[in-house]
C-alpha positions as CSV (number, residue, x, y, z in Angstrom):
1,M,19.1,-60.2,-48.3
2,K,16.1,-59.4,-46.1
3,T,18.4,-59.2,-43.1
4,K,20.8,-56.8,-44.8
5,R,17.9,-54.6,-45.9
6,F,16.4,-54.7,-42.4
7,I,19.8,-53.7,-40.9
8,Q,20.0,-50.8,-43.3
9,E,16.5,-49.6,-42.5
10,K,17.3,-49.7,-38.8
11,Q,20.5,-47.7,-39.3
12,Y,18.6,-45.2,-41.4
13,E,15.9,-44.8,-38.7
14,K,18.6,-44.4,-36.1
15,N,20.3,-41.6,-38.1
16,E,17.0,-39.9,-38.7
17,S,16.1,-39.9,-35.1
18,K,19.5,-38.5,-34.1
19,Q,19.0,-35.6,-36.6
20,N,15.5,-35.0,-35.3
21,K,16.8,-34.9,-31.7
22,Q,19.5,-32.4,-32.8
23,N,17.1,-30.2,-34.6
24,Q,14.6,-30.2,-31.7
25,A,17.1,-29.1,-29.0
26,F,17.7,-25.4,-28.1
27,T,21.1,-24.0,-28.5
28,F,22.9,-22.3,-25.6
29,V,22.5,-18.8,-27.3
30,E,18.7,-19.4,-27.8
31,T,18.3,-20.3,-24.2
32,L,20.2,-17.2,-23.0
33,A,18.1,-15.0,-25.3
34,V,14.9,-16.5,-23.8
35,L,16.2,-16.0,-20.2
36,A,17.2,-12.4,-21.0
37,I,13.7,-11.6,-22.3
38,M,12.1,-13.2,-19.3
39,A,14.4,-11.1,-17.0
40,V,13.3,-7.9,-18.7
41,L,9.7,-8.8,-18.5
42,A,10.0,-9.7,-14.8
43,A,11.8,-6.4,-14.0
44,G,9.0,-4.5,-15.7
45,C,6.3,-6.4,-13.8
46,T,8.1,-5.8,-10.5
47,V,8.2,-2.0,-11.1
48,S,4.5,-2.0,-12.0
49,V,3.5,-4.0,-9.0
50,A,5.5,-1.7,-6.7
51,R,3.8,1.3,-8.1
52,I,0.4,-0.3,-7.7
53,V,1.1,-1.2,-4.1
54,E,2.2,2.3,-3.3
55,N,-0.9,3.8,-4.9
56,A,-3.0,1.3,-2.9
57,K,-1.3,2.5,0.3
58,K,-2.0,6.1,-0.5
59,T,-5.7,5.3,-1.2
60,S,-5.9,3.4,2.1
61,A,-4.5,6.3,4.0
62,R,-7.0,8.7,2.4
63,N,-9.9,6.3,3.3
64,Q,-8.7,6.0,6.9
65,I,-8.5,9.8,7.2
66,E,-12.1,10.1,5.8
67,Q,-13.3,7.5,8.3
68,Y,-11.7,9.3,11.2
69,S,-13.1,12.6,9.9
70,A,-16.6,11.2,9.9
71,A,-16.1,9.8,13.4
72,L,-14.8,13.2,14.6
73,Q,-18.0,14.9,13.2
74,T,-20.1,12.5,15.2
75,Y,-18.0,13.1,18.3
76,Y,-18.6,16.8,17.8
77,L,-22.3,16.4,17.5
78,D,-22.4,14.4,20.8
79,C,-19.9,16.3,22.8
80,G,-20.1,19.9,21.4
81,R,-16.4,20.1,20.6
82,F,-13.6,18.1,18.9
83,P,-11.1,16.2,21.0
84,T,-8.0,18.2,22.0
85,T,-4.7,17.3,20.5
86,E,-3.7,15.7,23.8
87,Q,-6.8,13.5,23.7
88,G,-6.1,12.6,20.1
89,L,-7.9,10.0,18.0
90,L,-8.1,7.7,21.0
91,A,-11.0,9.9,22.2
92,L,-13.0,8.3,19.3
93,W,-12.5,4.8,20.9
94,Q,-12.7,5.4,24.6
95,K,-14.0,8.3,26.7
96,P,-11.2,10.8,27.3
97,V,-9.8,11.3,30.8
98,F,-7.9,14.5,30.1
99,Y,-9.5,17.9,30.5
100,P,-12.0,18.7,29.1
101,V,-13.8,15.4,29.8
102,P,-16.9,15.3,27.5
103,E,-20.2,14.7,29.5
104,N,-22.2,13.5,26.5
105,W,-19.6,11.0,25.1
106,N,-21.6,8.3,23.4
107,G,-18.8,6.2,21.8
108,P,-17.0,4.4,20.7
109,Y,-17.2,6.2,17.4
110,L,-15.1,3.7,15.5
111,E,-15.5,0.0,15.0
112,R,-12.0,-0.6,16.2
113,R,-9.2,1.2,18.0
114,P,-7.5,3.9,15.8
115,G,-4.5,2.3,14.1
116,K,-1.5,3.3,12.2
117,D,-1.3,4.4,8.6
118,P,-0.4,1.9,5.9
119,W,3.4,2.6,6.4
120,G,3.2,1.8,10.1
121,T,3.2,5.2,11.7
122,D,0.5,7.0,13.7
123,F,-1.7,9.5,12.1
124,E,-1.0,13.0,13.4
125,Y,-4.2,14.7,14.8
126,I,-4.0,18.4,15.6
127,S,-6.9,20.3,17.1
128,A,-7.1,24.0,16.4
129,E,-8.7,24.5,19.8
130,S,-5.7,23.3,21.8
131,S,-2.7,23.6,19.4
132,V,-1.1,25.8,16.8
133,M,-1.9,24.7,13.3
134,P,0.9,24.2,10.8
135,A,1.4,27.1,8.5
136,E,0.3,25.2,5.4
137,V,-3.1,24.4,6.8
138,P,-6.0,26.6,5.4
139,A,-7.5,29.0,8.0
140,N,-10.5,28.1,10.2
141,L,-10.2,24.3,10.1
142,P,-11.2,22.8,13.5
143,Y,-8.7,19.9,13.2
144,V,-6.3,18.3,10.8
145,L,-5.3,14.7,10.2
146,I,-1.9,13.9,8.6
147,S,-0.2,10.7,7.4
148,F,3.4,11.4,6.6
149,G,3.5,8.7,3.8
150,A,6.3,6.3,2.9
151,D,9.2,8.5,4.1
152,K,7.5,8.9,7.5
153,E,8.7,12.5,7.7
154,K,6.7,15.7,7.8
155,G,7.1,17.4,4.5
156,G,9.7,14.8,3.4
157,K,10.4,13.5,-0.1
158,Q,7.0,11.9,-0.4
159,D,3.8,13.8,-0.4
160,D,2.1,13.9,3.0
161,I,-1.6,12.8,2.9
162,N,-3.8,15.1,4.9
163,S,-7.4,15.9,5.7
164,W,-7.6,19.2,3.9
165,D,-6.6,18.2,0.4
């Protein structure tokens, strides 16, 4: 009798554990729903991260332009003029060899060689003394610095980042 009861209890436990396992498992539809929700959330995060990275690049370009502007002011105080367009921003790092060679150059005026903007292109430096300023530049500026932004084109789809805005 005890053996029969023992066998019945074991079968009952086995059936119960099967039902629990079936109740604990996810269905295929539930799994697809969870994956779809995760995909939507991931896509939203990707768009947000891309926007944050683009804003960080714009801020970095503005900061670089401000650093170059401060160095250009120091250059002006030492040399009595801003570098020509031909001398460019490199005049802040090493003494220019093109005319007019500044006698009182006391550089370098930057901690490292002038680099590229966050999108990998050179900043455009234009001196009013040696070049014609673009039409959109306010009057009487001694120089302008421009980063063409993500599209790398002057006045392209993206806004250019410049020293006068």
